[in-house]
N, C-alpha and C positions, 0 to 999 in steps of 0.2 A: 477582275472576280476578285473577290473580298476571299483573304485568308480564315474565314471563322464563319461557321457552319448557319450561322443567321445575325444578320445586323445588331449591331450593339449599341443599347440603348447609351441616351447623352442626356444633360442635365444632371450627372447624378453629385450625390454627398458622400461621400468615401468618410464613413466612421472610423475607421481603424486605419490611418497610413502612418509612417517610422518617419522619422528627422533622426542624421546621425549617422556614423558608422556602425557594418554588422559585419563584428568579429568573426562570424561561425564560418561561409566561406562566402565565395566569391560574390556581389551581387553584381548584374549590371544597371547602368545606368543612378547610380548614386548619385545625393546634392540636387542641392536646391533649382539649379536652371533644368535636370533632366526631369525633375518633379514637374517645374512648371511646362514645360513640352511634352511631356505625356498625358499631364493633365488636359493640353489646349487639341492634343492629337485626339482622345478620348471625347472631349466633349462633356470634359469632368467642370462643374464646378466651383465646387468645393471640395477639402481635402482634411480631416480631421486629425492632427498629427500628436505623436506619441514618438518622447525625445527616449535612443538608443543610448543616447551620452547617459542619462539618468541612469539607466539601467547598468548599462557595465562600465562607466565609470561614475565621474562625479559627480553630482544629482545639483549643483548648487548653480554649475559647468553649465549643464545642461540642458534647465529650466531658464533661463540665459539667455544659451544658442538658439532655444525654440525662440522664445519671446521676440526679442530679435528677426529672428525670420518670421515670423505671423507677421508682428508691426512692419515689414518690406512691403506686404500681400495685403492689406486689408479687404475684407468679402471674400481673399479668395483660397485664404490658409485661416487656421484656427487651430490650437493647441492646450494642451492637456498640461499643469501644472504636478508635480511628480513630489510624493511624498514617500520618504525612507527614514525610518525609527532611527538609522544607526550612524547615520552620518549627518540627518536635518537637525535645526534645533527644532524651538517650539513647534509647531503644524500650526496653529496659527499666523506666527510671522512666513513660515513657507509660504504657505497658500496665497498674504496679503502680499505676499512680497509679487506672486507673479499674478493675482487680481488686479494688479497694480500695472503691472508691467501687458496688458492683455491677455492674457490665459485665461479662460473659460470654463475649467472641472479641476480632477484629481483625479490623480492618474494612480496608483496601486499596481507592486509588483513582487508578493510576497512571495513566491516562487525563486528570485532571482535576489534577494535583501533580505533574506533566512531570518520568518517571521510565518506567524501565523497567524491569520485574521481570528481575533478578540483575546488573543496572547499579550500586543503589546498597549496599555493606556494611550499612548502617544498616536495611535493609529486609530481606535476610536474618537479622541478629541480631534482629527483629523474629518471621522467622516461625521461626527458630528455638528464639525464645523459648515464642511459640504451641506448638511441637510438642514443646518440654519439658515445659510444662503442659496436654497434652492439650486445647488450646482450638480450636475451630471455629474456622477462618479463612473472609471473605468477601470474592471479589472479581469486581467485575462486571463485563462488560465493554464493559457501558453500564448508563446508568439505569435508564431507559424505553424503552420501547418507539420512539422517534423518531429516522430516520436523520440529523438534525440534531446530532445530542449526539456528544460526543469519545467513541472507542470503544478497549478495548483488546485487545491479538492476545491470542487463545486460547492462537497456543500459546505466548506465555509464560507462562500462566498453569497450562498445563500442564507447562511444564516447572519451573516453577516446585513444584508439586506433586509431582513426581518427585525434585527433591532434597531435600525435607521430606514421607518418608513417614508420619511420627510424627505429622504433624497432617491435621484431618480440612480440604480443599477446598471449599467454594461457587460452583461456576460460577453465577453469578448474571446474569440480561438477556441470556440467550441467545434466539437465531431457530430459523428452521427450515433458514437459512442456513447455519446451521453447527451442525446434527444430526448429521452421517457425524463431526465431529471431535469430535463430545462422546462419542458413543458407543465409538469409535477410545477417548479417553483414559477410559472408563470401561472398557473389558476390560483398556485397561493396569496403571489406577492403581488399588486399593481404597480409596481414601483419596480419591474423587474425587465430589463430590454435585452435580445442579443443581438448581435449578426452576422453577417456569412460568409468570413475571412478564410474560416476551417471547413467548413462545410463543402462536403465532396460530393455536389451532385445536383440538377435541379428537383429530381425528386423528395432526397430531401428537404430541400427547402418547399416545397410545397404542403408534405407533409406538415413543416413545421407551424406554415401558415395558415394550412385546413384543422391542422386542429391547435394552436395557442392565437394568438391576439395580435392580428396583420397590423395593427398601428403600431408593435411594438419589437418589429422586426427589424431591419437596418440595412443594405447594404455593405459594407468593410471586405479593402480589399486585401491587407498588408503591404499595401506597396511598400517599398521598390522591391524589397525581402521577394515577395510572391508576385505573381504577374497577373496584371489587373486586369487584365482581356477577361482573365478564365469567372471572376467573378462574373463578369459583365454579362459572359454568353451565359451561364447557370441562369442565370435572371431573365434574361431575354426569352432561353429556348425554355423555360420552366411555365408549367398548365395552368398560368395565374393571367384573372382578368383585368384588362388596362386602367384598372382606378388599384389594384393592388400593386402593382409591375410601379406603381407611380410612387406607389406608398414607401415602399419598400427604397424605392431608388432614390429619393431624395426628401420627401415631407415627412418621412420619421424622424429622420435625421435631424433633418432643418428644426424642429421640434425640441426632439431633447436634447442639441445642445445650447436651444437657444440664437441659432442663428442669426445674424438677416444678411439676405441674400444681393447679391449689386441684381 
């Protein structure tokens, strides 16, 4: 008998996962091999990775480590380059280095890197470069669902998306308390997307899909810091038609990140 109340969907593209060490509490199954075994066990096709080393350590080392990891597993792992204006060179150089190494988008962590969106011209330059390349941009409100972690103002992310309409923005780490702001943002900004990693129930997911745009909502798990099974169960249990469920499970993220699936 399955330990889960509903069958887990297979074929997922995880739009938000992490690579690197998590310093805040013990995490079961960290590391490359554990990630790949977990994906195989859950029938996941691709995981898009953000580097925890770039959040808590050295940005250049973290970007290079992530590029090496992605390069070892083409078609199964994808990754984003982090820009930190405190420690990085010119954004164009950092992003071009990541692009040449096979990374496929831009990640920003204002809440951990000590700046506000719109306050630093170098961050605006990075966003303009992402816009010029039609690169996806991921900005988490919070890394995972924990009130102890720092957060980024959702309004600052919405304003950044408004300033750069040619870039696709994924607001990551949102929860039910931010649903109304997200829905308003999606109505006003066609370049705004959301993911499910901090969504606290299948009912909240259904509300986002029903009132928002189902083509701009995608599965995210926050693995390995969070259990990926939780978000798979929520998606499977949600009262959605199969076409919408498949879109959230993999189609929307595939399009958002311009992935080529194996």
